[in-house]
C-alpha positions as MATLAB code, in Angstrom:
seq = 'MTAAPESIADPTTAAGVLERCTELDRFSSRPDCLERIYLTPEHAGANRLAAGWMEQAGLRTWVDAAGNVCGRREGAAPGLPALLLGSHLDTVPDAGSFDGMLGVVMAIAVVERLGRRIEAGELAPLPFALEVIGFSDEEGARFGKALLGSSAVAGVWDEDWWDLRDRTGTTLLDAFTAFGLDPRGVGRAARRSEELVGYLEAHIEQGPYLEARDEALGYVTTIAGARRFRLSVIGEARHAGGTPYPRRRDALVGASEAIVAIERLGRASECIATVGRIEARPGAVNVIAGRADFSLDLRAATDAERDAMWERMHAEIGELCAARGLRLEVVETHTAPAAPCAPWLQDAVVAGIAATGATEPLGLWSRAGHDAMVMAEITEIGMLFLRCYDGISHHPDESVLPDDVAVGLDAYEAAVLAVAERYRP';
ca = [
      45.239   16.695   -1.669;
      42.059   18.135   -3.158;
      40.424   16.570   -6.177;
      41.310   17.935   -9.590;
      38.811   20.436  -10.931;
      36.862   19.338  -13.977;
      38.521   20.614  -17.139;
      36.619   23.285  -18.975;
      39.036   23.901  -21.870;
      40.075   21.794  -24.846;
      43.452   20.347  -23.734;
      44.928   20.921  -27.197;
      44.477   24.699  -26.896;
      46.528   27.279  -25.036;
      43.754   27.636  -22.460;
      43.743   23.883  -21.888;
      47.529   23.708  -21.588;
      47.638   26.537  -19.057;
      44.781   24.980  -17.105;
      46.760   21.755  -16.862;
      49.872   23.581  -15.648;
      47.711   25.015  -12.865;
      46.433   21.523  -12.026;
      50.018   20.296  -11.651;
      50.629   23.072   -9.116;
      48.412   21.142   -6.692;
      51.166   18.586   -6.246;
      53.468   20.489   -3.921;
      55.173   19.414   -0.706;
      54.723   22.917    0.744;
      51.451   24.795    1.203;
      53.046   28.236    0.824;
      54.843   27.660   -2.500;
      55.438   25.160   -5.276;
      57.992   22.448   -4.549;
      57.858   19.031   -6.218;
      60.959   16.903   -5.892;
      62.090   13.438   -6.910;
      60.635   10.242   -5.434;
      58.017   11.902   -3.251;
      54.235   11.543   -3.028;
      53.983   14.775   -5.038;
      56.140   13.261   -7.782;
      53.857   10.210   -7.851;
      50.754   12.414   -8.007;
      52.102   14.454  -10.912;
      52.975   11.229  -12.741;
      49.439    9.892  -12.302;
      47.900   13.130  -13.543;
      50.194   13.332  -16.586;
      49.603    9.655  -17.386;
      45.859   10.263  -17.348;
      46.270   13.103  -19.820;
      48.456   10.921  -22.042;
      45.828    8.196  -22.042;
      43.152   10.736  -23.007;
      45.409   11.702  -25.914;
      45.519    8.077  -27.110;
      48.920    7.064  -25.737;
      49.833    3.809  -24.016;
      51.448    4.788  -20.712;
      53.959    3.453  -18.199;
      56.345    4.675  -15.499;
      59.885    3.563  -16.299;
      62.494    2.123  -13.956;
      63.711    5.590  -12.899;
      60.281    7.083  -12.208;
      59.841    8.927  -15.515;
      56.253    8.911  -16.819;
      56.032    7.864  -20.471;
      53.454    7.461  -23.218;
      53.524    6.127  -26.782;
      51.354    6.366  -29.877;
      52.320    4.057  -32.716;
      53.139    5.344  -36.178;
      52.316    3.927  -39.594;
      53.276    0.455  -38.322;
      53.779   -0.974  -34.834;
      57.269   -0.935  -33.367;
      58.744    1.936  -35.392;
      61.429    4.158  -33.842;
      59.963    7.052  -31.872;
      60.276   10.804  -31.988;
      60.439   11.619  -28.284;
      58.782   14.812  -27.011;
      58.938   16.007  -23.442;
      60.484   17.906  -20.568;
      60.452   17.536  -16.767;
      57.811   17.535  -14.040;
      59.994   18.253  -10.988;
      60.675   21.765   -9.681;
      63.112   23.804   -7.674;
      61.926   25.005   -4.242;
      59.603   28.028   -4.476;
      59.152   27.423   -8.183;
      57.111   28.873  -11.003;
      54.457   26.934  -12.906;
      56.064   26.552  -16.324;
      59.721   25.498  -16.163;
      59.551   21.935  -17.453;
      55.841   21.375  -16.908;
      54.789   23.552  -19.835;
      56.933   21.439  -22.169;
      55.387   18.172  -20.971;
      51.819   19.448  -21.261;
      52.474   20.983  -24.691;
      53.934   17.679  -25.900;
      50.787   15.806  -24.823;
      48.625   18.415  -26.564;
      50.611   18.166  -29.807;
      50.338   14.371  -29.891;
      46.591   14.627  -29.291;
      46.260   17.228  -32.064;
      48.118   15.050  -34.530;
      46.157   11.972  -33.463;
      42.876   13.740  -34.129;
      44.034   14.783  -37.598;
      45.263   11.285  -38.457;
      42.041    9.682  -37.260;
      40.017   12.196  -39.299;
      41.968   11.259  -42.428;
      43.460   14.720  -42.726;
      47.002   13.387  -42.234;
      48.649   10.122  -43.154;
      50.077    8.123  -40.243;
      53.558    9.303  -39.340;
      56.656    7.331  -40.372;
      57.628    6.988  -36.714;
      55.947    6.541  -33.355;
      55.378    9.520  -31.079;
      56.382    9.267  -27.436;
      55.991   11.760  -24.597;
      58.137   11.711  -21.473;
      57.823   13.631  -18.216;
      61.302   13.416  -16.719;
      61.312   12.821  -12.995;
      64.338   14.798  -11.806;
      65.913   17.487  -13.957;
      66.550   20.071  -11.251;
      68.442   17.922   -8.744;
      66.703   19.731   -5.875;
      66.503   16.715   -3.581;
      69.816   14.885   -3.935;
      72.029   17.640   -5.375;
      72.574   15.828   -8.671;
      70.675   17.232  -11.636;
      69.305   15.348  -14.650;
      68.836   12.007  -12.886;
      65.715   11.064  -14.877;
      67.227   11.694  -18.297;
      70.545   10.145  -17.237;
      68.714    6.867  -16.641;
      67.024    7.089  -20.051;
      70.352    7.855  -21.735;
      71.984    4.890  -20.009;
      74.579    6.976  -18.161;
      73.472    6.202  -14.594;
      76.397    6.180  -12.158;
      76.266    3.557   -9.390;
      77.996    6.031   -7.041;
      74.791    8.099   -7.022;
      73.047    5.563   -4.786;
      74.920    7.025   -1.808;
      73.656   10.580   -2.403;
      71.607   11.904    0.534;
      68.858   14.469    0.830;
      68.633   17.019    3.645;
      67.010   14.446    5.956;
      69.777   11.909    5.404;
      67.730    9.603    3.160;
      69.874    8.009    0.486;
      68.864    7.847   -3.157;
      68.912    4.055   -2.813;
      66.421    4.132    0.067;
      64.201    6.704   -1.680;
      64.059    4.518   -4.791;
      62.894    1.563   -2.751;
      60.337    3.598   -0.785;
      58.899    4.898   -4.068;
      58.344    1.336   -5.253;
      61.216    1.215   -7.732;
      63.859   -1.505   -7.903;
      67.359    0.021   -7.757;
      68.765   -3.106   -9.398;
      66.526   -2.513  -12.402;
      67.307    1.141  -13.118;
      69.124    0.067  -16.269;
      65.782   -0.940  -17.779;
      64.981    2.768  -18.210;
      67.807    3.104  -20.755;
      66.820    3.549  -24.384;
      68.841    2.489  -27.407;
      69.754    4.955  -30.134;
      68.088    2.820  -32.795;
      64.768    3.103  -30.923;
      64.696    6.885  -31.369;
      64.313    9.285  -34.278;
      65.297   12.230  -32.116;
      64.227   14.291  -29.116;
      62.293   17.587  -29.268;
      61.715   19.729  -26.189;
      59.635   22.874  -25.781;
      60.704   25.080  -22.885;
      60.426   28.624  -21.626;
      63.528   30.593  -22.540;
      64.527   31.458  -18.937;
      66.179   34.565  -20.325;
      65.233   37.996  -21.728;
      66.301   37.790  -25.368;
      63.006   36.833  -27.020;
      61.127   39.452  -25.013;
      63.703   42.090  -26.002;
      62.981   41.304  -29.664;
      59.211   41.152  -29.032;
      59.132   37.605  -30.418;
      57.110   34.739  -29.002;
      59.312   31.862  -30.171;
      62.914   31.010  -30.886;
      65.010   27.949  -31.616;
      68.002   26.611  -29.711;
      71.353   26.211  -31.423;
      73.231   24.577  -28.553;
      72.912   24.005  -24.810;
      75.655   25.439  -22.650;
      78.527   23.301  -21.524;
      78.940   23.802  -17.777;
      81.686   23.327  -15.230;
      81.312   23.878  -11.489;
      84.007   24.335   -8.901;
      84.508   24.769   -5.184;
      87.287   27.284   -4.613;
      88.913   27.579   -1.194;
      91.026   30.573   -0.231;
      93.135   29.722    2.803;
      94.811   32.311    5.020;
      95.176   32.654    8.770;
      92.504   33.245   11.413;
      93.648   35.854   13.946;
      92.232   38.447   16.323;
      90.346   41.188   14.488;
      91.520   43.910   16.846;
      95.051   42.831   17.590;
      96.308   42.055   14.077;
      97.544   45.072   12.044;
      96.833   45.117    8.318;
     100.389   44.311    7.174;
     100.202   41.086    9.216;
      96.804   39.955    7.986;
      96.177   36.990    5.678;
      92.448   37.546    5.348;
      90.867   34.736    3.328;
      87.512   36.481    3.002;
      89.010   39.635    1.497;
      91.000   37.467   -0.912;
      87.866   35.554   -1.900;
      86.025   38.846   -2.391;
      88.701   40.063   -4.792;
      88.473   36.764   -6.642;
      84.695   37.053   -6.995;
      84.972   40.572   -8.392;
      87.567   39.313  -10.886;
      85.250   36.470  -11.923;
      82.447   38.926  -12.672;
      84.785   41.260  -14.584;
      86.137   38.462  -16.774;
      82.677   37.051  -17.390;
      81.203   40.423  -18.351;
      83.978   40.981  -20.897;
      83.295   37.650  -22.648;
      80.473   35.536  -24.031;
      80.722   33.241  -21.007;
      78.446   33.199  -17.970;
      80.201   32.977  -14.587;
      78.276   32.907  -11.314;
      79.274   32.682   -7.668;
      76.184   31.533   -5.814;
      77.559   30.504   -2.427;
      80.275   31.669   -0.037;
      81.179   30.600    3.481;
      83.804   32.157    5.763;
      85.445   30.325    8.659;
      85.528   30.471   11.600;
      82.702   32.923   10.946;
      82.962   35.100   14.079;
      82.517   38.876   13.877;
      85.774   39.532   15.741;
      87.989   36.995   13.963;
      89.794   37.442   10.658;
      88.612   34.719    8.290;
      91.175   31.958    7.966;
      89.311   30.219    5.169;
      86.681   31.176    2.603;
      84.978   28.624    0.353;
      82.903   29.724   -2.623;
      81.243   28.161   -5.644;
      81.754   28.926   -9.320;
      79.337   27.982  -12.085;
      80.874   28.584  -15.519;
      78.974   28.201  -18.807;
      79.538   28.970  -22.474;
      78.171   28.061  -25.876;
      81.182   25.846  -26.564;
      83.439   23.801  -24.349;
      86.497   25.525  -25.817;
      85.249   28.985  -24.790;
      84.314   27.756  -21.336;
      87.629   25.998  -20.736;
      89.691   28.942  -21.968;
      87.808   31.239  -19.611;
      88.461   28.899  -16.687;
      92.187   28.952  -17.416;
      92.153   32.769  -17.355;
      90.139   32.895  -14.145;
      92.236   30.269  -12.411;
      95.443   32.072  -13.282;
      94.209   35.493  -12.171;
      92.707   34.228   -8.912;
      95.966   32.413   -8.172;
      97.907   35.633   -8.661;
      95.504   37.598   -6.433;
      95.875   35.035   -3.666;
      99.649   34.875   -3.953;
      99.880   38.672   -3.667;
      98.044   38.468   -0.304;
      99.976   35.472    1.015;
      96.972   33.194    0.602;
      96.703   29.655   -0.721;
      94.147   28.610   -3.349;
      92.629   25.143   -3.546;
      90.226   24.090   -6.324;
      87.902   21.085   -6.567;
      85.847   20.539   -9.721;
      82.415   19.279   -8.687;
      80.578   18.989  -12.020;
      81.242   19.000  -15.724;
      78.870   18.645  -18.661;
      79.765   19.081  -22.323;
      77.925   21.512  -24.559;
      75.126   19.843  -26.508;
      74.631   21.231  -30.020;
      71.189   20.790  -31.543;
      71.202   18.741  -34.723;
      71.056   20.995  -37.818;
      68.170   19.024  -39.353;
      66.138   19.301  -36.152;
      66.976   23.002  -35.900;
      65.634   23.298  -39.445;
      62.461   21.465  -38.418;
      61.912   23.803  -35.451;
      62.587   26.846  -37.650;
      60.061   25.505  -40.181;
      57.564   25.046  -37.363;
      58.015   28.628  -36.206;
      57.816   29.879  -39.796;
      54.457   28.113  -40.140;
      53.110   30.581  -37.543;
      54.196   33.558  -39.674;
      57.562   34.388  -38.100;
      59.957   34.740  -41.034;
      63.313   35.159  -39.231;
      63.137   33.369  -35.874;
      65.871   34.040  -33.346;
      68.446   31.335  -32.714;
      69.722   31.210  -29.127;
      72.234   29.185  -27.214;
      70.652   28.007  -24.016;
      72.457   29.311  -20.965;
      70.415   26.915  -18.811;
      70.802   23.147  -18.759;
      68.016   20.835  -19.936;
      67.229   17.143  -20.186;
      67.964   17.504  -23.906;
      71.681   17.816  -23.162;
      71.719   14.323  -21.639;
      69.488   12.890  -24.346;
      72.138   14.052  -26.818;
      74.189   11.087  -25.567;
      71.883    8.693  -27.439;
      69.956   10.685  -30.060;
      69.868   13.982  -31.919;
      68.103   16.866  -30.203;
      66.159   20.026  -31.026;
      64.523   22.657  -28.818;
      61.776   25.260  -29.157;
      61.929   28.262  -26.811;
      58.915   30.289  -25.672;
      59.143   33.837  -24.389;
      58.704   34.255  -20.630;
      58.007   37.490  -18.780;
      61.207   39.463  -18.061;
      63.233   36.273  -18.470;
      62.186   35.224  -14.959;
      62.407   31.544  -14.057;
      62.934   29.424  -10.915;
      60.623   31.893   -9.166;
      56.865   32.168   -8.571;
      56.738   35.151  -10.951;
      57.496   32.861  -13.897;
      54.897   33.757  -16.523;
      53.928   33.131  -20.148;
      51.360   34.751  -22.423;
      48.412   32.637  -23.612;
      48.957   33.918  -27.158;
      52.590   32.726  -27.015;
      51.469   29.286  -25.874;
      48.954   29.205  -28.744;
      51.564   29.926  -31.412;
      53.971   27.638  -29.581;
      51.541   24.738  -29.942;
      51.103   25.492  -33.631;
      54.870   25.678  -34.122;
      55.524   22.489  -32.137;
      52.942   20.565  -34.175;
      54.355   21.924  -37.439;
      57.888   21.039  -36.294;
      56.857   17.402  -35.765;
      55.434   17.330  -39.285;
      58.631   18.917  -40.587;
      60.600   16.137  -38.869;
      58.383   13.615  -40.667;
      59.216   15.273  -43.996;
      62.956   15.227  -43.276;
      63.127   11.826  -41.613;
      64.923    9.050  -43.437;
      65.098    5.747  -41.537;
];
C-alpha cells in the first residue's frame, strides 16, 4: 500500500472532501477496481485513515466491538447524549468512490466546521455531543448479510450469523477473531436509546430523481421496506428432442413467464421488484429444465404496499405455474421493515437545505437500504440526499459534482444547527 499523499485542500471544503474520498480508494483488495469488504486489511486501513481525520477534527476516536470506527466531540457539558452522524466505509465489488464514503467524510468535515466556529466564539457549544461513525459492513458483500455494522450498534446482532461463510469458507466467527475482535464482546458495540439524540446520514441518492429536477439536494421521507425471496419452479427434466410440446413441463419457461409478470406488476405500481439471479437445472443445452430457481427483491415506501404486492405476485405466479403443470416453492430469505424518517429531523434537513437557497426541496423515499434503517431501531433518523450523475451507483461511474458537495456540506452543517434549535432533552 502506497503512502497517503499530503493533503492540499482544506478538509472542510468540497475539494477536501473529494480528495479524502480519493484517498480511501487506495484501500482496495483488487488492483483493477475498488473492493473493500468487512474484516479485511483494507477495512482496517480505511478505519485508521478515517480515525486520523476524526482526530484532526478534534474528536476522540475508537474502533467498537464490531469494527466500526467512531469519534466523539463533547457538547456543552461532558457526557451529554450524542447526535450521531455517519455512513459506511465498505463497498460492493467493483464499486464507485462515493456510496457510503462520501457521507462519512462529510460528517467529519461538518464536525470540524462546527468545532472551529465554537472555538472561535461564533457559536455557543451545542446542547449535545457530536459523534461520527464509519460503519464497517453495510453492503454485506463478504458474508451475504447486509448491515452487520449498524446491527451491532443497534443491539440486534443475531448469534446465528457467526456461522455465515465467505466465498473462501471463512466463517464470520473466524474473521472476527483474525481481525482482532472478540466475538464474545460484540454486544459492547450496542448503544442505548438514551445515549442518542438521533442519527443523521448524508448519502448520494443512487437514483435519478434529483438530477431530473436539476436539484443538488433532497431529503428522505422513509427508507424502503424490503423482502427477498427464492422462488423455485419445479417441472420435469426430459430429452429436448424427444419430448413434444404438449408433454413438456418446462420449469425455465414457467420461471420466465413469472419474471415477466413480476416486471409487469411492478411497473404498474409504486413498488420496485427485481429478479437479479436465475439458475436452471440440470443446465444442459439438450435437456428441458426440470427446475428453475430465481430471486425476487421487493421494495416499497410502506410495508403495507410491499406486502400487498407480494400477495398479488404470489397468486399470479402460482396460477401461471399451475396452468403449465408446474409446482411453485417459495422461501423468504430476508425481510426489513420500512424506516420512516422522524418528522422533526426531516424538518431539520429541510431547514438545512433551505439555508443554501433551495426553497422547495424534493422529498424522496429511498429505494435503497441504508444503515439509517437499522439505527431506527434505537433512535430517530433523518437523511440528506445528494444528486449523483445519472443515478448511477454500485459502479465505477458513480460521480458527484463538487458544487453539489459544497452546498451539501453547508446544508448538513445547517441541519445540525437546526437539530440543536429543535432538540429538547
